[in-house]
C-alpha positions as CSV (number, residue, x, y, z in Angstrom):
1,M,23.5,-20.4,22.3
2,H,20.2,-22.4,22.2
3,L,17.8,-22.0,19.3
4,S,15.3,-20.6,21.7
5,H,17.7,-17.8,22.5
6,L,18.1,-17.1,18.8
7,N,14.4,-16.8,18.4
8,A,14.3,-14.5,21.5
9,L,17.1,-12.3,20.0
10,H,15.0,-12.1,16.8
11,A,12.0,-11.0,18.8
12,L,14.2,-8.4,20.7
13,E,15.6,-7.0,17.4
14,A,12.1,-6.7,15.8
15,T,10.7,-5.1,19.0
16,L,13.5,-2.6,19.2
17,R,13.1,-1.7,15.5
18,H,9.3,-1.3,15.7
19,G,8.9,0.0,19.2
20,S,6.2,-2.4,20.2
21,F,5.4,-6.1,20.7
22,S,2.3,-5.8,18.5
23,L,4.2,-4.5,15.4
24,A,7.0,-7.0,16.0
25,A,4.4,-9.7,16.1
26,N,3.0,-8.7,12.8
27,E,6.4,-9.0,11.2
28,L,7.3,-12.3,12.9
29,G,3.9,-13.9,12.3
30,I,3.2,-14.7,15.9
31,T,1.1,-13.2,18.7
32,P,2.2,-10.1,20.7
33,A,2.0,-12.3,23.8
34,A,4.5,-14.8,22.2
35,V,6.9,-11.9,21.4
36,G,6.7,-10.7,25.0
37,Q,7.3,-14.2,26.2
38,R,10.4,-14.6,24.0
39,V,11.8,-11.3,25.2
40,R,11.0,-12.2,28.8
41,S,12.8,-15.5,28.5
42,L,15.9,-13.7,27.3
43,E,15.6,-11.3,30.2
44,L,15.4,-14.2,32.6
45,Y,18.4,-15.9,31.0
46,L,20.5,-12.6,31.2
47,G,19.3,-11.6,34.6
48,K,18.4,-8.1,33.5
49,S,15.5,-6.1,32.1
50,L,15.6,-5.1,28.4
51,F,12.4,-3.0,28.4
52,I,10.7,-0.8,30.9
53,R,7.0,-1.7,30.8
54,S,4.2,0.7,31.7
55,S,0.6,1.3,30.9
56,S,1.6,3.6,28.1
57,G,3.9,1.0,26.4
58,I,7.5,-0.1,26.5
59,E,10.8,1.7,26.6
60,P,14.1,0.0,25.8
61,T,16.8,0.0,28.5
62,E,20.3,1.3,27.8
63,D,21.5,-2.3,27.6
64,A,19.0,-3.1,24.8
65,L,19.7,0.1,22.9
66,R,23.4,-0.7,23.1
67,V,23.0,-3.9,21.1
68,Q,20.3,-2.8,18.7
69,E,22.7,-2.0,15.8
70,L,24.6,-5.3,16.3
71,L,21.3,-7.2,16.2
72,E,20.0,-5.5,13.1
73,G,23.3,-6.0,11.3
74,G,23.5,-9.6,12.4
75,F,20.1,-10.6,11.2
76,A,20.6,-8.7,7.9
77,R,23.8,-10.8,7.3
78,L,21.9,-14.0,8.1
79,A,19.3,-12.9,5.4
80,Q,22.2,-12.3,2.9
81,A,23.6,-15.7,3.6
82,F,20.2,-17.3,3.0
83,E,20.0,-15.4,-0.3
84,Q,23.3,-17.0,-1.4
85,L,22.2,-20.5,-0.4
86,K,19.0,-20.3,-2.5
87,P,18.8,-22.5,-5.7
88,N,20.1,-21.0,-8.9
89,D,16.6,-21.1,-10.5
90,A,15.7,-18.3,-8.2
91,A,17.8,-16.0,-10.4
92,G,14.9,-15.8,-12.9
93,R,12.2,-15.3,-10.3
94,L,11.0,-12.0,-9.0
95,R,8.8,-11.8,-5.8
96,I,6.9,-8.6,-5.3
97,T,4.5,-7.7,-2.5
98,L,2.0,-4.9,-3.2
99,P,-1.4,-3.7,-2.1
100,E,-4.3,-5.9,-3.3
101,S,-6.3,-3.0,-4.7
102,F,-3.3,-1.6,-6.6
103,S,-2.5,-5.0,-8.0
104,E,-6.0,-5.8,-9.1
105,N,-7.1,-2.4,-10.4
106,W,-3.9,-0.7,-11.7
107,L,-1.0,-3.1,-12.3
108,S,-2.6,-6.4,-13.5
109,P,-4.2,-5.0,-16.7
110,M,-0.7,-3.9,-17.8
111,L,1.4,-7.0,-16.9
112,V,1.0,-8.4,-20.4
113,E,3.3,-5.6,-21.5
114,F,6.0,-6.8,-19.1
115,H,5.7,-10.4,-20.2
116,L,5.8,-9.5,-23.8
117,Q,9.1,-7.7,-23.2
118,Y,10.5,-10.3,-20.8
119,P,8.8,-13.7,-21.6
120,D,11.3,-15.7,-19.5
121,A,10.6,-13.7,-16.3
122,D,9.1,-15.7,-13.5
123,L,7.0,-13.0,-11.7
124,H,5.4,-13.8,-8.3
125,L,3.0,-11.2,-7.0
126,D,1.7,-11.3,-3.4
127,P,-1.2,-8.8,-3.2
128,S,-1.1,-8.0,0.5
129,N,-1.0,-5.0,2.9
130,H,1.0,-7.1,5.4
131,D,4.1,-5.3,6.7
132,I,7.0,-7.1,4.9
133,D,10.6,-6.9,6.1
134,L,12.5,-6.7,2.7
135,V,15.8,-7.2,4.4
136,R,14.9,-10.5,6.1
137,E,12.0,-11.9,4.1
138,D,12.1,-13.5,0.7
139,Y,10.8,-10.6,-1.4
140,D,12.7,-8.7,-4.0
141,L,10.5,-5.6,-4.2
142,A,7.6,-4.0,-2.4
143,I,5.1,-1.5,-3.7
144,R,3.5,0.4,-0.8
145,Y,1.2,3.4,-0.5
146,G,2.5,5.7,2.2
147,P,4.9,8.4,3.4
148,T,8.6,8.3,2.8
149,R,10.7,6.6,5.4
150,D,14.3,6.9,6.5
151,T,15.2,3.2,6.3
152,V,17.7,0.7,5.0
153,L,15.6,0.5,1.8
154,E,16.1,2.1,-1.6
155,E,12.9,3.9,-2.7
156,R,11.5,5.3,-5.9
157,V,8.3,7.3,-5.9
158,L,5.9,6.1,-8.6
159,F,3.0,8.6,-8.3
160,G,0.5,10.1,-5.9
161,D,-3.3,9.8,-6.0
162,F,-6.6,11.7,-5.9
163,V,-9.9,10.8,-4.3
164,A,-13.0,11.3,-6.3
165,P,-16.5,10.0,-6.7
166,V,-17.1,7.9,-9.9
167,C,-20.0,6.2,-11.5
168,S,-21.3,4.8,-14.8
169,P,-22.4,7.3,-17.5
170,S,-25.9,5.9,-17.4
171,F,-26.1,6.2,-13.6
172,A,-25.0,9.9,-13.8
173,D,-27.8,10.5,-16.4
174,Q,-30.4,8.8,-14.3
175,Q,-29.5,10.7,-11.1
176,G,-28.9,14.0,-12.9
177,L,-25.3,14.3,-11.6
178,G,-23.1,17.1,-12.8
179,P,-20.7,19.9,-11.8
180,D,-23.6,22.1,-10.7
181,V,-25.1,19.6,-8.3
182,K,-24.6,20.3,-4.6
183,S,-26.7,17.6,-3.0
184,L,-26.6,13.8,-3.0
185,K,-30.0,13.3,-1.5
186,G,-31.5,10.1,-2.7
187,V,-28.4,9.1,-4.7
188,P,-27.2,5.5,-3.9
189,L,-23.7,5.8,-2.4
190,I,-21.0,3.1,-2.2
191,H,-18.6,3.6,0.7
192,V,-15.2,1.8,0.5
193,T,-14.2,1.0,4.1
194,N,-10.8,-0.2,5.5
195,R,-8.9,2.5,3.8
196,T,-5.5,4.0,4.2
197,K,-4.3,6.2,7.1
198,D,-3.3,8.9,4.6
199,P,-4.3,12.2,6.3
200,G,-5.2,13.5,2.8
201,W,-7.7,10.7,2.1
202,V,-11.3,11.7,2.5
203,D,-14.6,9.9,2.8
204,F,-17.9,11.1,1.3
205,E,-18.4,13.5,4.3
206,G,-14.9,15.0,3.9
207,W,-15.3,15.2,0.1
208,G,-18.7,16.8,0.4
209,E,-17.5,19.3,2.9
210,A,-14.6,20.3,0.6
211,F,-17.0,21.1,-2.2
212,G,-20.0,22.5,-0.4
213,F,-22.4,19.5,-0.3
214,G,-24.9,19.1,2.4
215,R,-23.6,16.7,5.0
216,D,-27.1,15.3,5.8
217,H,-27.1,13.1,2.6
218,L,-23.5,11.8,2.6
219,S,-23.6,8.9,5.1
220,H,-26.2,6.6,3.6
221,G,-25.6,3.8,1.2
222,V,-23.7,0.5,1.0
223,R,-20.3,-0.1,2.7
224,I,-17.8,-2.4,1.0
225,S,-14.4,-3.4,2.3
226,K,-12.8,-4.1,-1.1
227,T,-12.2,-1.4,-3.7
228,G,-12.5,-3.7,-6.7
229,S,-16.0,-4.7,-5.6
230,G,-17.0,-1.1,-5.2
231,L,-15.7,-0.3,-8.7
232,Q,-17.6,-3.2,-10.2
233,A,-20.8,-2.2,-8.5
234,A,-20.4,1.3,-9.9
235,I,-19.6,0.0,-13.4
236,A,-22.8,-2.0,-13.1
237,G,-24.8,1.2,-12.4
238,Q,-25.5,0.4,-8.8
239,G,-24.2,3.6,-7.2
240,L,-21.7,6.4,-6.9
241,V,-18.4,5.2,-5.3
242,L,-15.7,7.3,-3.8
243,C,-12.2,5.8,-4.5
244,G,-8.7,6.6,-5.6
245,V,-8.4,7.8,-9.2
246,V,-5.4,5.4,-9.7
247,E,-7.7,2.5,-8.9
248,A,-10.4,3.7,-11.2
249,F,-8.2,4.9,-14.0
250,H,-8.5,2.0,-16.5
251,A,-12.3,2.1,-16.2
252,L,-12.3,5.9,-16.6
253,K,-10.1,5.6,-19.7
254,A,-12.4,2.9,-21.1
255,G,-15.5,5.0,-20.5
256,S,-17.2,2.5,-18.2
257,L,-16.8,5.0,-15.4
258,I,-16.8,8.8,-15.4
259,L,-16.1,11.7,-13.1
260,P,-19.7,13.1,-12.9
261,F,-18.6,16.3,-11.1
262,G,-15.6,16.9,-13.4
263,P,-11.9,17.0,-12.6
264,S,-12.1,20.1,-10.4
265,M,-13.9,18.2,-7.6
266,I,-11.1,15.8,-6.7
267,C,-9.0,15.8,-3.6
268,Q,-5.3,15.3,-3.8
269,T,-3.8,12.8,-1.3
270,K,-0.7,13.2,0.9
271,Y,0.9,9.8,0.4
272,A,2.3,8.2,-2.7
273,Y,2.8,4.8,-4.3
274,R,6.4,3.9,-3.7
275,L,8.6,1.1,-5.0
276,R,11.1,-0.2,-2.4
277,W,13.9,-2.7,-2.2
278,A,16.6,-3.6,0.3
279,R,20.1,-2.3,-0.4
280,S,21.6,-5.4,1.3
281,R,20.0,-7.9,-1.0
282,A,22.0,-9.3,-3.9
283,K,21.7,-7.4,-7.1
284,S,19.3,-9.0,-9.7
285,D,19.2,-8.2,-13.4
286,L,15.5,-9.1,-13.4
287,R,14.8,-6.7,-10.5
288,A,16.6,-3.9,-12.4
289,L,14.5,-4.7,-15.5
290,F,11.3,-4.5,-13.5
291,V,12.3,-1.3,-11.8
292,E,13.0,0.3,-15.1
293,W,9.8,-1.0,-16.7
294,I,7.4,0.1,-13.9
295,T,9.2,3.5,-13.6
296,D,8.7,4.0,-17.3
297,R,5.1,2.8,-17.1
298,S,4.4,5.1,-14.1
299,D,5.7,8.1,-16.0
300,R,3.4,7.3,-18.9
301,F,0.5,6.8,-16.5
302,V,1.1,10.3,-15.0
303,S,1.1,11.8,-18.5
304,E,-2.1,9.8,-19.4
305,L,-3.8,10.9,-16.2
306,D,-2.9,14.6,-16.8
307,A,-4.3,14.4,-20.4
308,Y,-7.5,12.7,-19.2
309,L,-8.2,15.3,-16.5
310,A,-7.5,18.1,-19.0
311,S,-9.9,16.6,-21.5
312,Q,-12.6,16.2,-18.9
313,G,-12.1,19.8,-17.9
314,S,-12.6,20.9,-21.5
315,I,-15.8,18.8,-21.7
316,A,-17.1,20.4,-18.5
317,S,-16.3,23.9,-19.6
318,G,-17.8,23.3,-23.1
């Protein structure tokens, strides 16, 4: 078996698992055309088609489906073999992939707690939304915001989220914002773009519609692709930003941001933040410690968020 055939089999396995050349390409780090070429080279070598191609996409043939489980198991075992060949110093290292916004705005301010408890831990964070294969790639854990999946991964739900507009206290005073306001005419808005596919996530138009705001004044303002930048602009008194309460929580708790319309004008999302790891990867004491730590920290966060929203409700009613 030539190395090119091994690469082609890897492309075939990824395409079967994802159902498209494009998604397979994202995982393998090559172009969709390169994935298609690798699969095509295997088809030419075998003298048979592995996919039926049409304008609507690709469908695997019976021959391809017949070997899918073998391919998945084979590459999973190769990944396990690589795990056992890694240097011993990797035992004290933990590699975690997680969303950039979650890392920057929720987790990072609390990492000192973990390091105080486990000073010898070598923690490597990769803030990225790239689709990581935990079975085959060199990551111990992934934190992702999304729906549950029936996969080869272990999963622990951390918490869900809410979408709400936030701003600085001084900005709310200047603009006269409060629970009784029903128009954002003339109010500088900060829109965070490039957001999640969560069907429960809303933009300003969706939020305004849910709470009876006039749609004519919800589309103006500044558009920013990074949540952290939007939050910093709001803290600086530059506008009203719509974001996840999870991302804004530390600033809300510190008082540099507020919920000007109160806790009743927030929209609950459908997805949740989830901690995932591969069942097939070698067990790690450090991984178990981090899972225990972040689970405990997540439980505390949910209690803190509930208490914060309850307190804001008391202020609004008072």
